[in-house]
C-alpha positions in Angstrom: 109.5 65.4 -25.7 106.9 63.0 -25.0 104.5 65.5 -25.4 105.5 65.8 -28.9 105.3 61.8 -29.6 101.5 61.7 -28.0 100.5 64.8 -30.0 102.2 62.7 -33.2 100.1 59.8 -32.4 97.0 61.1 -31.8 96.9 62.6 -34.9 97.6 59.3 -36.9 94.5 57.7 -39.0 94.1 54.3 -40.9 95.7 53.9 -43.9 93.2 53.6 -47.4 93.0 52.4 -50.8 91.1 54.1 -53.7 87.3 52.6 -53.7 87.4 50.0 -56.0 90.9 49.0 -55.5 90.4 45.6 -55.1 87.8 45.1 -57.7 90.3 46.4 -60.0 93.2 44.0 -58.5 90.9 41.0 -58.5 90.2 41.9 -61.9 94.1 42.0 -63.3 94.5 38.5 -61.2 91.4 36.7 -62.9 93.2 38.0 -66.0 96.3 36.8 -65.8 95.4 33.5 -64.5 93.0 33.2 -67.6 95.9 34.1 -70.0 98.1 31.8 -68.4 96.2 28.4 -68.8 97.5 25.0 -69.2 100.5 25.1 -71.5 99.9 22.1 -74.3 101.8 18.8 -73.1 100.5 19.5 -69.7 97.0 18.9 -70.3 95.3 16.3 -68.3 94.0 14.8 -71.7 98.0 14.6 -72.8 99.3 13.5 -69.9 96.8 10.4 -69.8 96.8 9.5 -73.4 101.1 9.4 -73.0 100.6 6.9 -69.9 98.2 4.6 -71.7 100.1 4.2 -74.8 103.0 3.6 -72.7 101.2 0.8 -70.8 100.4 -0.7 -74.2 103.8 -0.4 -75.6 104.8 -2.2 -72.4 102.3 -4.6 -72.2 103.2 -5.8 -76.1 107.0 -5.6 -75.0 106.3 -8.1 -72.2 104.0 -10.4 -74.3 106.4 -10.6 -77.1 109.3 -11.2 -74.2 106.8 -14.1 -73.1 106.4 -15.7 -76.1 110.3 -15.8 -77.2 110.8 -17.3 -73.7 108.2 -20.2 -74.3 109.4 -21.1 -77.3 113.7 -21.2 -75.9 112.7 -23.1 -72.9 112.0 -26.8 -73.3 109.5 -28.9 -71.1 112.7 -30.4 -69.5 113.8 -27.3 -67.5 112.2 -26.8 -63.9 110.7 -23.5 -62.7 114.3 -23.0 -60.5 116.1 -23.1 -64.1 113.7 -20.6 -65.2 113.9 -18.6 -62.7 117.8 -18.2 -62.9 117.5 -17.9 -66.7 115.8 -14.7 -66.2 118.2 -13.2 -64.1 120.5 -14.7 -66.8 122.3 -17.1 -64.3 122.7 -20.8 -64.4 122.4 -23.7 -62.1 124.4 -26.3 -61.7 122.9 -29.9 -61.1 124.7 -32.3 -59.1 
């Protein structure tokens, strides 16, 4: 029984592929990658321009809020009162 197994092992050889298998495989992978590419909303140019636009809008909003805060608050309020007002709180003075 052992002899049968040993004879089957001696007849084994390494598995192989066709001559140009890896070349065709690499070409197919490269073709699929080139077809995929970037989709429109995920291009770095679109991402960067969206971020810049959001930063500009955020800056404009902050400037408008700062203008309304300075016109609403008088010179008599202290910095502590300004801090409390920014969080919609009030400080009672004794």
